N, C-alpha and C positions, 0 to 999 in steps of 0.2 A: 561377543558382546562387549567385552571389556575394551577392545583392540577398535571398535566401532566408535565407542565411548572416546575413548583416547584420541581416536582421528578426529573426532566433531569438536574436542576441547581443543585441540590443538591448531585448526580453524579458527575456531572463534577467537584464541592468542594471538592469530595471525590479522585476523581483521580488526582486535583492538587495538593492536601499534600500527596496523596501516590509518585509522582512524584519529588516531593522535597525533599522527606525522603529516596528514592530510591537508594542505591547505587552498583556498582559492579565494579568487577575487572576483565580485560579482561587477560586472558591467555598468555603466550607465544605461545601455538599452537595455539591460536584463532587469534592473532598478524599477525601469519605465512600465515595462511588461508587466509585473508585480503588481505597480499601481493600478495597471489601467484593470487587472482581473480583480483587485482589493476593491474598485471605486463600481465593479458591475453591481447593478440592483439585486441579483440573486444573492450577492455574497453580504449583503448591508443588513443590519438587526433587523429583526422583524419580516424578514423576508418569507412569502411563503413555500414551506418547503414540503408539503403536505401528500407532493408526485411524489417524492421518492420513499415514504410511505405504502403506498399501494404496491410500488416497484418489490420492494423488500419480501411483503408476504405474499407477492405473488413467485419471487424466488422462493422462499422459505417453502411455498406449498408444493413446488418442483420437485426440489429437492428432496423431499418428504418423499416423493411418489416414485423418485428413481429405483432401481433394480439393480443390485451388482451383480454382473453377467460375467462368466469365467470366461477369458481370452482363448481366442480359438489358436491352433498353433498356426 
């Protein structure tokens, strides 16, 4: 258990080091894509998002009814 924890903490430190050093530049094309997505009607303040709640409720019900079955060899 201690070995697993140590390994995970080492990986997290490696990821943090990478994140500090990693740099990227957004191209103008990518910025235009972001602007188009942000301008979509479904991304505006006050947009109707009631459909997502129905999906979430259905997903939650499906997960609750799931049965854990042992794997077959």
